[in-house]
N, C-alpha and C positions, 0 to 999 in steps of 0.2 A: 148311258142310255137306258134304258129301261130293262130290266132280263123279262128276257121271253119264256114264255113256257115250253115242261118238258115234255111231247103229247105222243102219246102211243098210238099208233092205228093201225090194226088188224084188219085181214079181213077172217069172218069166222062164217062159219054155217048157222044156222040157225039153233039150232040146236048147243051151241056156245064152243066151237069148236076150232080154232087158230091153226088145229095142226092135226094131221090123222094120228092112227097108234104108231106109226113108223116116226114121226119129225117131221113127213113131209108137208110141203105148205101146195097142197092141189086143190084148194077149196074152189077158186072159178075154173079148173078144168072141164069144160064141157058147157059153161056160162051158156045158154042162149040166148040168144039176140043181141045187140047192138049195145057195145057200155061206151061210146063217143061221148055219151051226156056227162058221165061218170069222171070219165078222163077229164076234160075240160074243166069239171069242178074242182077236178079235185089239182091240174095243174094251178091253179087262182088261190088255192092253197099253198100248195110247194112253191111260188113265187116271191109268196110273201116270209117262206122261211128262213133262219139263220145257218143252221146247217142240219145235221143225218148223223143219227149216232146207230150203230151199229155194233150185233158180236159178233167175231171171227166168224164163225160159220155161216151169219148171213153174209155178212162180205163176202164171202167166198161166192153165193151164189148169186150176187146181183154183182159182182165185178167178169163175171165168164156169163152175163150178158147187156148190162145197161152201158158199158163205155165200148158197145161193140157193135158193128155193123148190121149185127141181126136185128138190134132195138133203133135201128135207124128211123121205122116205123111208125113209133111211139111216142105221143105229143107231148110225156111228161119227160122223154128223153134228155133233152138239152138243160133243162133243169137241176135235173138228179145230177146230171155227169158235173154242171157246174159249181154246184152247192158244196163247203167245206165240209170235211167227213171224219166221223171221228169211232176208230172200232177199236172196242174192247179184247184187250188179248195178253195175255202171260207169258204166249209162247212166238208169235210173228216178230219177227225186227223190223217191217218195213210193208205197207199195204196201198201199191201202187194200184192208179187208177187209168188204165189203160192209156193214153196219149194226156190225160188231165192231173191236174194236180193227187198227189198221193193225198192217200187219207194218213189221217194222227193217230200212233197209236196212245192207247190208256191201258195202265195196267196196274191202277191206282185203285184206294177207296172206293164207291161209288159216290159219300157223303162230301169228301173232298172234290173229287172230280170234276161229278156234274155242275157243281156249283163255277167253278171257275173255267169250266166252257162256255156256264150263261152268261158270265161276266163277260167274255171275252167275244160272244157272238150278240150281231144285232141279227134278234129274232127267235123265233124259234125252235126246239130242237125236234128233232123228225126219228121217234124209233119202230121203225118196221121190221116184222120177226123179230127171231134174237131173242124168243121166250124165256130164254132163261136169264138171260140180261135184265127184263121186264119185271119177271117173275120177286129179282133181287131190288127191281127198283121200286115196285111196290109193293116190298117189305119195308123200303127206307124212309116212305110217306113222298118221293122223289118225280112223279106222277101227277101233271096239274091239270092234262085234259086226259081222258081217250075217246079216240074217234074208231067208231065201230063201224063197219062195211059187212052189210048183214047179206050172204048170198043165200037166194033158194034151195038150197040144198040139206038136207038132216044127213050125218055120217055116221050116229049113232056111239061112237065113243072115239077118243084123240087128247091131244093138247089144250088145255080151257086157257084161254085170253088170263085167265087172273092163277094167281096159288093158292094151294086149295090150303096152303095156313096164314092166310091174309086176312083174317078176321072179319067184321063186317065193314068192309068199305063202302059211305055212304055215296051216291053219284047223282050229281045235279043235271037232270035233262037239260043243254041247250037248244038245241035246235036236231030237228028230223026231215033228214031228205030224200024223197023217194027218187029212181029213175031208173030209168026203162033198164031191159033185160031182169026185171025184178031185185033191184039191189037197192037195200034201204040203209043209211048213213045215218048211224046214233052217236049226235057227239054229246058228250059229260065233261062236266067240273067232278075232280076227285075233291071229297071234301076228306074230314081228318080219320083214319079208320080206327076202328076198337080190335083190340088185340083178342084174340081167341083164350078161352078160359083153359 
């Protein structure tokens, strides 16, 4: 079967931050308006994916919400809960997901583990949040696609989507989609990076 892409999707402020200066993912809090058109579009993409890859902290945030009754109204919840999951952690020994299948624990080198996951997965690998993990993926040249969902808010400071030491990372715009509530999704193919001098 063809190998799927490694896709990083992040919700970002217009000034390029994926988390605030405390590392919290609150970019969408207080979003004004109906974002159901984005949810439906995102669902179509998630349904075509093969697996979700998370770092341990993001896993802990996600598992406290998505497989619980609190998320029952979320249109994407059934698909997120059904997808296979891989959690990178050197401390967790298991990663339950409510009443759904447990996530697999991964602790090896990214350059070894990510290709193995890709080879055994039918579809793209989705990475959400997990900024330390995505920093390492960008540095290793393992990200194929970046999907930035830009929210109409500027926060001034915080945690950037890309690591500061990644060098020059050429991106080719593949698609732009505008949604209600002021959300804009920018999808880029990632080129070969040029290391910093």
